[in-house]
C-alpha positions in Angstrom: -33.7 49.7 -94.5 -34.4 53.4 -95.1 -35.2 54.0 -91.5 -32.0 52.2 -90.3 -30.0 54.2 -92.8 -31.5 57.5 -91.5 -31.0 56.7 -87.9 -27.4 55.7 -88.6 -26.8 58.9 -90.6 -28.2 61.1 -87.8 -26.1 59.2 -85.2 -22.9 59.6 -87.2 -23.7 63.3 -87.8 -24.2 63.9 -84.1 -20.9 62.2 -83.2 -19.0 64.1 -85.9 -20.6 67.4 -84.7 -19.7 66.7 -81.1 -16.1 65.9 -82.0 -15.8 69.0 -84.1 -17.2 71.3 -81.4 -15.0 69.7 -78.7 -11.9 69.8 -80.8 -11.1 73.3 -79.6 -12.9 73.4 -76.3 -11.3 74.0 -72.9 -9.4 71.5 -70.8 -8.0 72.0 -67.4 -4.8 73.7 -68.4 -5.1 74.3 -72.2 -7.5 74.0 -75.1 -8.1 70.4 -76.2 -6.4 71.0 -79.6 -3.1 71.9 -77.8 -0.3 69.8 -79.3 1.0 67.2 -76.9 4.6 66.6 -78.0 7.4 65.0 -76.0 9.9 67.3 -74.3 13.4 66.1 -73.8 16.0 68.9 -73.7 19.4 69.2 -72.0 20.8 72.7 -71.5 24.4 73.5 -70.5 24.2 76.8 -68.7 28.0 77.2 -69.1 27.4 77.8 -72.9 26.9 81.5 -74.0 23.5 80.7 -75.5 22.1 79.8 -72.1 24.1 82.3 -69.9 21.0 84.3 -69.1 19.7 81.3 -67.1 22.5 81.8 -64.6 20.8 84.9 -63.3 17.4 85.5 -61.5 14.8 86.6 -64.0 17.0 85.6 -67.0 15.2 83.8 -69.8 15.8 82.1 -73.1 13.9 80.6 -76.0 14.7 76.9 -76.6 14.0 75.8 -80.1 16.0 72.5 -80.1 14.8 69.1 -81.2 12.2 67.7 -78.8 11.3 71.1 -77.3 7.6 70.9 -78.2 6.1 72.1 -81.4 7.1 75.7 -81.2 9.7 75.6 -78.6 10.0 76.6 -74.9 10.5 79.7 -72.8 12.8 78.9 -69.8 13.0 81.5 -67.0 15.3 81.5 -64.0 13.2 82.1 -60.8 15.5 82.3 -57.8 17.2 78.9 -57.5 14.6 77.2 -59.7 13.2 77.5 -63.2 9.8 78.0 -65.0 9.4 76.2 -68.3 6.6 77.4 -70.6 5.4 76.0 -73.9 5.4 78.6 -76.6 2.0 77.5 -77.9 -0.8 79.8 -76.7 -2.8 77.8 -74.1 -6.2 79.4 -74.8 -6.6 79.2 -78.6 -5.8 76.5 -81.1 -2.4 76.8 -82.8 -2.6 79.1 -85.8 -0.6 82.0 -87.3 0.5 84.4 -84.6 -0.2 82.1 -81.6 3.5 81.5 -80.7 4.1 83.1 -77.3 6.8 85.8 -77.1 8.6 87.5 -74.2 8.0 91.3 -74.1 10.2 93.8 -72.2 11.7 90.9 -70.1 8.6 91.0 -67.9 5.7 89.6 -69.8 4.7 86.8 -72.2 2.3 87.8 -74.9 0.2 86.1 -77.5 0.5 88.2 -80.7 -2.8 86.9 -82.0 -5.0 88.5 -79.3 -2.5 90.4 -77.1 -3.2 88.2 -74.1 -0.4 88.7 -71.5 1.1 86.8 -68.6 3.7 87.6 -66.0 7.0 86.0 -67.1 8.1 85.1 -63.6 4.9 83.4 -62.5 2.8 82.6 -65.6 -0.1 84.4 -64.0 -2.5 86.2 -66.5 -2.2 90.0 -66.3 -5.4 91.9 -65.7 -7.3 92.6 -68.9 -6.0 89.4 -70.5 -8.4 87.6 -72.7 -7.9 84.3 -70.8 -7.3 83.1 -67.2 -5.4 80.0 -68.5 -1.7 80.2 -67.7 0.9 79.2 -70.3 1.4 75.4 -70.4 4.1 74.9 -67.7 6.4 71.9 -67.5 7.5 71.1 -64.0 9.6 68.1 -64.8 13.2 69.0 -64.9 16.5 68.3 -63.0 19.2 70.9 -62.4 22.7 70.1 -61.3 24.1 73.3 -59.9 27.6 71.9 -59.8 27.7 71.2 -63.6 25.1 73.8 -64.5 23.2 71.2 -66.5 19.4 71.6 -66.8 17.4 68.6 -68.1 13.8 69.3 -69.1 11.5 66.4 -69.9 7.8 65.7 -70.2 
């Protein structure tokens, strides 16, 4: 009975340790503790709040309901868009890990000053990570009505 209890205890301890260690390890595009919330947002680019998205390199923060846990950064790139999650992709969510746009050209993580190019999402040289911001490529844009639907 004692031996079975000890083996069972060691087994449970090993599993718990593995789960704890892997809880913030790397995945392909983000750390494994990255929140996975549904995205379902409709933006009317005719409205003043989203007017910047009518111009190349224009960007906005989207903090509406169903826009992830900390919102999105939407950027106009030519005739298309880039949609980034505002959670830092390389560290678990914490204070100061909400991504911000800096000088209209870069995305930064205030926690460790990692930087990415706003237009491409590519990490800048000297950044503390090579992971790009989590990008959502599932959207529809109707140029006639200027309605942008983003979903994930």
